[in-house]
N, C-alpha and C positions, 0 to 999 in steps of 0.2 A: 504494500500500500504506500502511496506517495505521502510524504510529509509536506503538506502545502505551505506551512510556515517557513520551511527552509528553501523553497523554490524562488529563484530570481523572477522578478515580475515579467520579464520578456518570455519566460518559459510557459506562462499561462496562455499565450496565444496558441490557439488550436488544441487546447487541452481536452482530453476525454478521460474521465476519471471515475472508475467504479468505486463508489464510496461505501463505507461501513454503514451509512444511514439507509442503504438499500437502493439508492438511486445512482445513476451514472450522470455525473456532471459534465457538461460540455461548454466550451468557450469558443464561439465562432469568430473571434477576432483573429485576423491573420498576422498582425504586427503590432507590437507595443514597444515604444522607445521613450524613455525618460532619461535624458542626458543633455549635457551642454552641446550646442551646435547641431542638434539633430534636425533642425529645419532644413538644412542642406540636403537631407535625404528625401525631401518631398518629391522631386522628379522621379527618382528611382522607385519610390513607394507607389506613385501613381502608375508607373509602368507595370509594376508587379500586380497591381489590381486591374489591369486591362487597358490602361492608357486613357487618353481623352477622346472626345472633348469633355472637359470638366466644368462644373458649375460651382463657383466659389461664392460663399456667403460671408459677409463681413458687415461691421458697422464702423462709424468713424474712429472709434477708439481701437478696435482690433485691426483696422486697416493700417493705422500708424504703428501698431505693435508688431504685426507680423504679415498681414495680408499683402501689403505693397511688396515686401520682399518675396513672399510666396509667389506672387504673380510674375516677378522678375525671374525667379528660378524656373518657373514653368515655361516662360517665353524663351529663355536661354536654352532650354532643353528641347524646344520645338514642340511642346505639348499644347494643343489648342485648348483655350478655356474662355469663359466669359463670367461676369460677376454680377451679383446682386448686392449693392451697397445700400444698406438702410441709412438714410441721411439724418434721422432724428438725433437730436442732442440729448433728449430725455432717455432714461433707461429703457431699453427695448423690452417689450412684454410679449410672451408667446401666445398672442391672442389671434382672433380671426383675421385681423388686418395683416399681421406679420406673416402668418401662414399663407394667406391668400396671395400676398405680394410675391412670396417665394415661389409659389406654384405658378403664378401668372408669367414669371420670367424664365421658367424652366423650358429648355428647348428639346424637341423630340430626339435630337441626336446625342443628348448628354448621356455619358456612360458612367460618370462618377460625380457625386456631390461632395464638396469639401467645405466643412464648417471651419472658419477661422475665428475662434472665440471661446466662450465658456458656456454658461447656462442656457440662455435663450437661443443663441445661434445653434448650439449643439442640439437642443430639443427640436428646433425647427427643421434642421437637416435630418434628424432621426425620424421625425414624423413624415416628412416628405419621402424619405427612403422607404419607410414601411408601407406607404400607400402606392408608390410608383414601382417598387421593385428595383430601383436604381441604387446600387451600393453607395455608402457614404463613408468618409473618414473625417477625422477632426484634428486640427492643429490647435493645441491648447494655448491660450494666452494668459490664463491666470489659474492658480490652484485654489479656486473659489467654491467648488461644489463637487459632489460625488457622482454626477451624472455622465461623465465622459464614457464610461464603459457600461452604462445601464442599458436595459432593454425596455424602459418605459418612458413616456413623454409627459411630464407635468405641464399642463396647459391652462390658460385662462380663457374659458369659453362662456359667453353670456355673463361675464363678470364673476364666474365661479371657478375655483381651483379644482381641476379634475385631472385624472391620470388616464392616458390612453396607451395601449400597447404599442411598442416600437420594436426596433431591431438593434443588434450590436453594430457598432462601427466596424468597418473592415480593417482600419488601422488607426492608431493613436500616436501622434508625434507631440511630445511635451518637451520643448527645448527650455532647459532651466535658465539659459541666458535671457530668455524672454520672460519666463515666469517670475524671476526675481525682481523684475521691474514693474510688476503689477501694482496698482494702488494698494496701500496698506490695508484698507478695509476689505479688499478682496482676499488678501493673504490671511487675515484673521477670520474671514468667513469660511475659508476652506478648513482652517484649524478647528473652528467651532463645529463645523459639520462632522469632523472626525471625532471630536470629544463627545459629541452627542451619541456615538455608538455605545458608550458605557451604559446609558439608560435604555437604548434600543435593544441591546443584547439582554438586559435584565427583563424587559417586557416580553421578549421572545421566550426566554427560559420560563418565566412565570406562566405564560399561556401553555407551554408544553406540560408543566407540572399539573396545572389545574384543569386544563381542557383537553389534554392529549394532542395538542397541535403538533404537526410535523416539526422536527427540530434536527438540524445537522450539526453535530459537535465539531466536525472538521471545519465547516464554514464559519462557525462561531469562533473557533480558536484562531482561524486565519485573520478574521476581522480584529479580534482582541489583540493579537500580536502586532498588527499594523498600527493600531491605536497607541499601544505602549511605546513603540518607536517614536511616534510623534510627540507623545507626552514627555518623553525623556529629552527631547530636543526643543521643547517649547521656547526657551529663551532665545534660541538661534533664529526663530522666525521673526521676532521683533527686530533683529539685527540684519535681516535679509540674508542670513547665512545660506549658501547654496545647498548644503547637505540637508539642513532643516526643511528647506523648501522642497527638495527632492523627496524626502520622507513623507511630507504631507501629500504631495502629488501622487506618489505611489500608493499611499493609503486610500486616497480618493478613488483612484482607478481600481484598486482591489475591492473597494466597497461596491462599485458597480458590477465587477466580476462576480462577487459573492451573491449579489442579488440575482444575476442571471443564472448562476449555478443552482440556486434554490428555487427560482421561478417566481419570486416575489421580493418585495423590499424588506422583509423581516430582518435580515442581518444588519440593516443600516437605518431603519426608521421605526420609531415608536412614538410615545406620547410627546417627546421633545419636538418631533417634526409636526405633530398635530398642532401644538402651540404656534409654531412658526407659520404654518399655513393659515391658521385662524387669524393671526394678527395681520398677515398679508392680505387676506380677503377683505378684512375690515378696512384697511387702508385703500384698497382698490374701490371699495363701495363708496367711499367719500372722496375719491379722486386725489388722495394724498400720497406722498412718497412713503415707501416702506423700507425698513432695513434690509440689507442683503440677507438672503435666506440662511446662510450658514451662521451668521452672527446671531440671528434669532434662534437657531437650533442650539447653539452653545448656551444661551440664556435658558432656553427650554429644558436643557439637560440639568441645569441648576435647579429649576423648578420641579422637574420630575424626581430628581434625587431627594428634594425636600419632601415630596409626597411619599416617597418610599420610607423615609424616616418616620413620618406620621402614621404610616400603615404597618409599622414593624410588628406590632403585637398581633396583627391579624394575618400576617403572611405565613406560608408554610414554615414549619420549624427548620431552622438552619439556613433559610434562604439568604444568599449573600446580597446585601444591599449595595447599590452603586455608591461609591464613596464621594459624597458631596464635597468634602474638604479637598480631596484630590482634584476633583473637577474644577473647583474654584481656583486652586493653585495653578493648575495648567493654563486655564484661560488668562489669569492675571499675568503669568510669566510670558505668554505670547502676545499680550496687549489686546486680547479679545474682550468684548463686552461681557460682563458678569451678571448684570441685573436689568430688569425691564425698563427702568427709568433711563438707562443709557441708550436704549433703543427708541425712546419717546413713546413708550406704551403707557397709556393712561391707566390709572388705578381701576377705574370702572371696567375697562376692557380686560385688564389683567384678571379681575375677579370673574368676569363673564367667561373668559377663556377656560378657566379651571372647570367651570360647570359644563361648558358646551364644546370644547375643542375635540372631545372624543367623537362628536357627530361628523367630523370631517370625513371619516371613513370607518367601515365596519371592521375594526381590529381590536383585539383584547390587549389593553395596556394597563398600567397602574391606574389610569383614570377610570376605566370600566370596572376594575377591581374595586376601587373605592366607592364607585356608584352602586355596585352590586351589594356592597357591605353597608350602604346607607350613610357613608362618611364623607362624601364628596363636598357637600355644602359646608360642613363643619371645617373641613380642611381649607376651603376657599376663605372662610371667615378668619381662620387662624393665620394663614400665610399673607393675606393682603397687608395687614399692619407690619409684618416683618419686612416685606419688600418695599413698603411705602411708609416709613416711620413718620408718625405724627400726621398722617394723611397727606404727606407731600406728594405732589404729582411729578 
């Protein structure tokens, strides 16, 4: 049996693994590179995937970060391509307009879609690929989220956060020379998303114990090992240390791989993600800006760990609690937000999210456990003054 935690990330490309959990895990990504200078391998990678014409998606920020150079590399290699440049200066949202614009500019001759960016651009390319059958690859520009290797598409449709099925990218190029220059909130967002796995894994294990939900120990250990490497290098992230950024990027990609291996987002997403999505949807409802997803996830992990502490006497005997103090220390060392007030979350919204974030999706987490035990309202009342001393917003 393979020891997944000892495998180099590149070896996960094309993996087929008969696991002790009873399933055979497969990874349909053909190439994964996380190293300095690997953008130069774009033309070779495109040729390995069948060549052009290629359809390149970017926005003004990712054009400056990598897409302009990517286009020059393709041109020098004689690979035909055309581009879709979203010209908005506001944060791009994966909604009907963004998806429709990408589809409208797709050419019948296109053989490959290349997303140059992170969250929204990657999700747009993935959705387009899943609906057209045209393979896609991603050139990462920031270690800001764990969707690079995912097989699902988080979208905003009719103002609501929903998830649609997608496909693996055929290749991932993550050039650390580019990633280390990403805005600091994007670096801390990726770190927060990884730290959120502490509570996501606890939620998964809790559901396995109480509900008999499918659980893969190998995938859980893979994710936990990647998180620990990031946690140990948290101070380096604040200093833009290339190794710390590489560890976060690798953990984010492994998170997506683990989700694909399991067939859902259980190894990577629990109540902490539900809080993030709930706060994001509220901001969209009012037309207000919202924090980057991963920064909200990190704060959501602090909140979820607090709920586990309050639930301790009702949990199965010996159940290991996610360590709230460790989570806080990691986030602080990396310069990530640690509380809802840093994100601009109102106290009323904070209280409401404890009661209703579980409605984001039908998944058993610490929130549904507390609701089943009749304790959720009391926990909300107890935590609100802790996170908002003296009622401060």
